N, C-alpha and C positions, 0 to 999 in steps of 0.2 A: 409462423415460419413455414416455407414450402419446401419439402424435401425433393431433391432431384432423384429421378428414377434410374438415371444411368448408373451402372455398376462401376465402382472405382477399382477395377481389376488390377491396374498397375500399382496402385497404392497397397492394396491388400497383399499382393505378392511380395511387396517390399517389407512390410511391417509385421506380417502374421508370422509368429514364432511358435514353436511347439510348446505344449505345457499349459498349465492353468495357473493364473496369477491370483494368489490370495494376498490380501492386505497384510503386511507384516505386523505382528502384535507389538503393542507398546502400552505400558502401565505407568501412571503417575498419580501421586496423591493429590495433585492439584485438582480442585473441583472444577476448574475451567481450563481448557486447553484447545489450541487450534494451531494448525500448521498448513501453510500453503506453498507450493513450488511456483514461484512466479514465472519461471522459464516455460512452463507448460500450462499453468493455470490449475493444475491438479490439487485438490484438497487431500492432503495426506493423513490428516487426523482432525477430528472434531469432537470435543467433549463439552456439552452444554454451551456450545459456542454462541448461542443467541440469547443467553441469559443476561438481563440487564443488571449491571453491577457498578459500584463506584470505581472509577479508574485511578484514584489517587494521582500521583505525579505523571502517570502515562498520558493524562489529559494535556500535558505540556506539549506533546507532539502536535496537537492542533494549533496551539499558540505559535509554535515554530513554523508550521505549515502556512499559516496566514502570513507571517512575516516573509517567508520565502517567496510566496506568491507576489506580494507587494514589491519585493526586490526585483523579481523577474520582470514586472511590469514597469519598473523604473520609478515607482511611486515611493519607494523607500530605499535609502543608500546605507551601506554597511558602515561608512565613516560618519554618518549622521549621529548627533549626540542628543540625549535626553537627560534632563535633571531629575534627581531623586527628590521628590517633594517631601517636606518634613512629616506630613501626615502619613505618606506611604512608608517612610522609614519607621515611624513610630508603631505602625501596625505590623510590619514585617521584619522586626529585628528581635533578637533574644531567643532563648530556648523554646518559648511557647509558640513561636512562629514557624517552626519546622526548619526544613533545609534552606540554607541562606547563601547568598553570594558575598555577604558582608559588605554591602554597600553603605555609603555614608551620606549624611543629610546634605543636600544641595550639590552633590557630586554630579559632574557631567560624564555620562558613560556612553560610549559608542554602541550602535546597534550590534556591531560584531561582537563586542565584548559582553553585551547583554545575552546574546545568543549562546556564547560559550557558557555564561553563567547559568542559563537555562538548561542546556543539553548536558554539559559535563558536570555541573555542580547541583543541578536540580533546584536552583534558587527560586523560592517563592517570591522573594522581593524582586528579583530580576524580571520575572513574568509581569508583575503588576506595573513596574516602571516602563517596560516595553509597551504594554497594553495602553497605559495612559498616554505615553509619548505618540503612539500611532493614532489612537482614536479620541483622545481627550479625557476619557473616563474608562474605567475598566468595564462597566456594563455596555458601553458603546462598542468596545472591542469584542466582547462576548457575542454581540449581535453578528459581528463579522465572522467569528468562529462558527456559529450555527449556520450562517449562510454558506460558508465554505463546506461544512459538513454535508449539507443537503446537496450541493453542487457535485461532490465527489461520491455520493451515494451511500453515505452513512445513515442508513434508514432507521436505525434503532439506538440512536445516541442523541444526547443533548448536553450542552455545556452551560453552566451557570456562573463560572468564574474562569480565570486565565491559568490557574495553577493546580487545579484538582483538589483544592482544600475542601474538607467535608462541608456540605451545604444543605443537609437535611434531605438529600435525595434529589434535589434539582438537577445535579450533574449525574449522568449515567451513560455507560457505553456497553457494548458487547465485545467479546473477543473477536468475532468476525469483523466488526467495524474497525477495531483497532488495527487488525491486519490490513484491511483496505486502506486505512490512513497511512500506515507505513508504506504500503505499495505505491500509493500516490506520491508520497514524499520522495521515494527512491527514483520512480519513473519520471516525474515531472521536474524534479530539481536535483539532477545527479551531481553537479558540481558543488552546489551548496551543501548537499547531504555529505558528500566526501570531506568537505572542509570542516563541518561542525560536529558530525556524529561519531567520529571514531577517535577523538582526542583522549588520551589516557588520563590526563590531569590538567588543571588550570589553576593559575595563581591570581588571586585578587583579594584586596582588603589587607588590613594590618592588625596584628594582635594588640591588645590593650597593654599599656605599660612599655614593653620593649619596642613596639611598632614593627615587629617582624612580618615579613610577607606570609600570607596564608595560602598554602597550596593544598587543594583537595583532589582526591582521586575520583575518576569516573566509576560509578557503581555498576556499570554494565557487566554482568557476570560472565559474558562470552569473550570479552576483549582479553587477549593473551592466552585464552583457554581453548578456543576453537578457531581453526584455520579459517581465514577469510571473514571473520566477524567484524562488523563495522557500524553497528547501531542496534537498537535505538534508545529505549527509555524504561528505566525501572519506576516502580511506584510502591509506596507503603503508607498505610495509615491503620489505626486500630480497627476501623470499620472495614476496609478493604483487604487487609492482610497484605502479603508480599506478592507483587506482580511484576511482569516483565514482558515487554514487546521487543523482540530482537530480530536481527537479520544477519545473514552471512552469505558469501558467494564463494563457490568452489568450482573451478572449471567454467562450464557454461550454465551452471545451475545457481539460482539465488532462492534462498528459503526465507520465509517470514514466519515467525512463531509467536505465540501468545500463551502465557501461563498466568493464572490469577488464583488468589485465595491461599497461597502457601503460608506456612506458619513462622518462618524465620528467614533471615538473609542467607544463612548457610544452606537451608534447603532450597532457596531460590537459585543459588549458584549451581548446586548439584543437579537439580532437575532441569534447569535451563541447558546446561552443558550436555546432559545425557539426551535430552529431547532433540537438540540441534544435531548432535552426532548420529542419532538414529535416523533423522531425516536424510542425511547424506549417505549413510552407510547402508541402510536397509532398502533404499530406493536408487534407481538409476534412470537416466535420461536416454530415450531412444529416438534418434532422428527420424523424421517421417516425411517432411517436404523441404527441399532446398529453396533458399530465398530466390524469388523471381520465377519459380517454376509454375507453369500453368497447370491447374488441377482439373478444371472443367470450365464450362461456360454457363452463364445465366442469361435468362430471357430479359429482354429490354422492352419496355412499353413506350411507344410514341418517341422513339429515338431515330437518329439518322442511320442506325444499324439495328438489327433484330436481337443481337446477342453481344455479350461482352465477356472476355476471358477473366477467369478468377485465378489469381496468383497469390503466392505466399509473400507477405510483406517482409518476412525475415526467415531465417532458418527455423522451421517449426519442429518441435519434438514433443513427445509425451513422457510421462513418468510412470514407471512400472517397478514392481518389486525387484531388488537385486538378486542375481543368481537364479532367476526363474524366467522361463519363456512366458509369453503373454499372447493370448488369442484376441486380436483386435479386430473390431468392425468400424468401418468409417462410413459417414454419409455427409452430404452437403445440404445445409439449410439456408434458405433466404426468404425474405418477404417479396414475393414477385407476382407477376413480372416487375422488374425494377424500373421505375419511372425515370426517363431522361429529364434533364441532363445529369450526367454522371462524371465525376472528376477522376482522372487517373490517380490511383492510390487510395481511392475512397473505400472504406470498409463497407462491404455490401453483402457479405455472406460469411458463413462459418463452417469449418470442417469439424464435425463432431466425432470424436473417437471414443469408443466404449470398450472396456476390458472387464472381465468378470470380477465381481466383488468391489468394484470402485465406481464412484460417480463419473458420469461422462466428462470428458475434457474437451473444451470448446476452443478451437484455435481460429484466429481471424484470417479471412481471405479478402483481398482487395481487388478493385478494378485494374485490369491490365492496361487499359487505355481509356481515354476520355471518350464520351459519347455525347454528341449534341442532340438537341431536340429535332424532331422531324419537321420538314417543311409543310406548308399549308396543305398541299394536295396529298402528301403522304399521310398526314393526320386525318384528312377527310376520307381517304381510301381505308385506313385502319378502322374508322368509325363504322363505314359500310360493312366491312368484313365482320366486325363485332355484332352488328344488327342481324346479319345473316347467319350468325353462328359459326363463322369460318375462322375467327381469330382464336 
């Protein structure tokens, strides 16, 4: 990336505040913990965030993401139904099969209800029925999971089944990857996320004997305890301990958090609530560039103009400790000169903001307008200037 030499004096005057920003302290018994502010991209906390670990039911977020992606493409419909195969029911019912949606043999279940069964009830049976319905077999669906994981940048994760059931180490994730998966779900599928991830309970199946409806509560420890909480997924096995990937939004800030390796469900509740509250209370958002504002220009190579404006695609902000000023430094980086053609709104540069004791926060900048390719004679002239060292 090429740094611009121009000083961003107007930005520095706007965001430079007195004082020194030290990262607010936080302690947790969780061996793995991670928090990111999606509004700015700031990493607020990282504790062994790249350790490979079994995800337990947090793996189900990838199963849901694959389904959401197919729905968005029109290749899967919410009212489409899949049958519960007898073999699948036999494997995934009863106490030894873990969390269940209480599906029945040969039952026809809609995609929407299976998604509720996965997200709200953490049904292992629902995952496998959905996987088989989409791809024919669970292994074929797992291939889709790993393809999507690679596509969205989960560089240190692999999935071996659709529900996170222990598989001898084939399935593994990291806290950072789980947070990235949560972020991709929220950003790319906001309507589906809102529909499925914040439901407090869901009713499916009948009790033996009386045949009463079975209603199960969502295990999300933040719902009803933290303002703005709306997802995502808990997980627990003897191997993995108790874990949770969660998200909440307050004002213009959305946080994603991951905790793993806790020792009980009650500890998962208390630590998750405390962690998320710390993220909102100990940190604040500082506006830095308004949507559409030109920050600088970037050089263009072989275009019908020699430069293009760099503008904010939305209201950009950085995250800093609450109650403290922050000495910020900014710079623009891009790989340049940027080769034409360039589309208006194309991400071509980043505004990098650094504050003491914190990792740099990288905010996107996009092309203010389209730039076409230069004509033949302009390209020829540019070539001569390059040969003569004038470019």
